[in-house]
Residue frames relative to the residue before (quaternion, step in Angstrom):
aa qw qx qy qz dx dy dz
G 1.0000 0.0000 0.0000 0.0000 0.00 0.00 0.00
A 0.4148 -0.7155 0.5050 0.2468 3.55 -1.04 0.78
T 0.1816 -0.7799 0.5906 0.0997 3.53 -1.07 0.73
Y 0.3895 -0.7140 0.5294 0.2413 3.56 -1.16 0.56
Q 0.1240 0.7729 -0.6136 0.1037 3.53 -0.74 1.06
I 0.3658 -0.7469 0.5214 0.1908 3.54 -1.23 0.41
C 0.0782 -0.7706 0.6315 0.0373 3.54 -0.98 0.89
F 0.2892 -0.7585 0.5596 0.1669 3.55 -0.92 0.90
I 0.0739 0.7863 -0.6083 0.0788 3.54 -0.71 1.11
R 0.5132 -0.6686 0.4526 0.2911 3.56 -1.23 0.35
T 0.7688 0.2529 -0.1584 0.5657 3.58 1.20 -0.30
Q 0.6233 -0.5397 0.4058 0.3944 3.55 -1.30 0.07
V 0.5384 0.6223 -0.4024 0.4013 3.56 1.28 -0.16
P 0.4611 -0.6968 0.4780 0.2708 3.57 -0.72 1.06
T 0.4179 -0.6870 0.5311 0.2671 3.54 -1.03 0.78
R 0.6459 -0.5308 0.3693 0.4057 3.57 -1.22 0.19
F 0.6192 0.5551 -0.3361 0.4422 3.55 1.29 -0.14
C 0.7165 0.4102 -0.2379 0.5116 3.56 1.25 -0.33
Y 0.0522 -0.8050 0.5908 -0.0114 3.53 -0.96 0.90
Q 0.7250 0.3993 -0.3250 0.4575 3.56 -1.33 0.17
K 0.7583 -0.3596 0.2648 0.4749 3.55 -1.25 -0.31
L 0.1402 -0.7938 0.5895 0.0527 3.54 -1.03 0.86
L 0.1814 -0.7568 0.6168 0.1177 3.53 -1.08 0.76
S 0.1750 -0.8199 0.5409 0.0673 3.54 -0.41 1.24
I 0.0748 0.7807 -0.6163 0.0712 3.55 -0.88 0.99
Y 0.5221 -0.6123 0.4786 0.3513 3.54 -1.26 0.27
G 0.1598 -0.7977 0.5779 0.0645 3.54 -0.81 1.05
P 0.7760 -0.3156 0.2546 0.4831 3.56 -1.30 -0.24
G 0.8020 0.2598 -0.1967 0.5006 3.58 -1.00 0.78
G 0.5629 -0.6241 0.3830 0.3834 3.58 1.25 0.20
R 0.4416 0.6838 -0.4659 0.3469 3.57 1.24 0.29
F 0.4627 -0.6297 0.5360 0.3196 3.51 -1.25 0.44
V 0.1276 -0.7741 0.6151 0.0783 3.54 -0.97 0.83
T 0.1402 -0.7968 0.5836 0.0697 3.55 -0.74 1.03
I 0.1761 -0.7641 0.6123 0.1016 3.54 -0.71 1.06
S 0.1853 -0.8213 0.5355 0.0657 3.53 -0.37 1.28
K 0.3026 -0.7379 0.5770 0.1760 3.55 -0.88 0.98
S 0.6451 0.4231 -0.3033 0.5593 3.51 0.95 1.00
Y 0.6855 -0.4504 0.3442 0.4570 3.53 -1.20 -0.46
C 0.0748 -0.7959 0.6007 0.0131 3.54 -0.95 0.87
S 0.2250 -0.8133 0.5245 0.1131 3.56 -0.35 1.21
């Protein structure tokens, strides 16, 4: 089953910790927030 978690990154490019589909949005401080529809370490 997929879980929703949040990873904070500075660009729209997924980090090596995030996999599957990513939804990029602007978070606090102007950071990009990627909501991964998968596991995010």
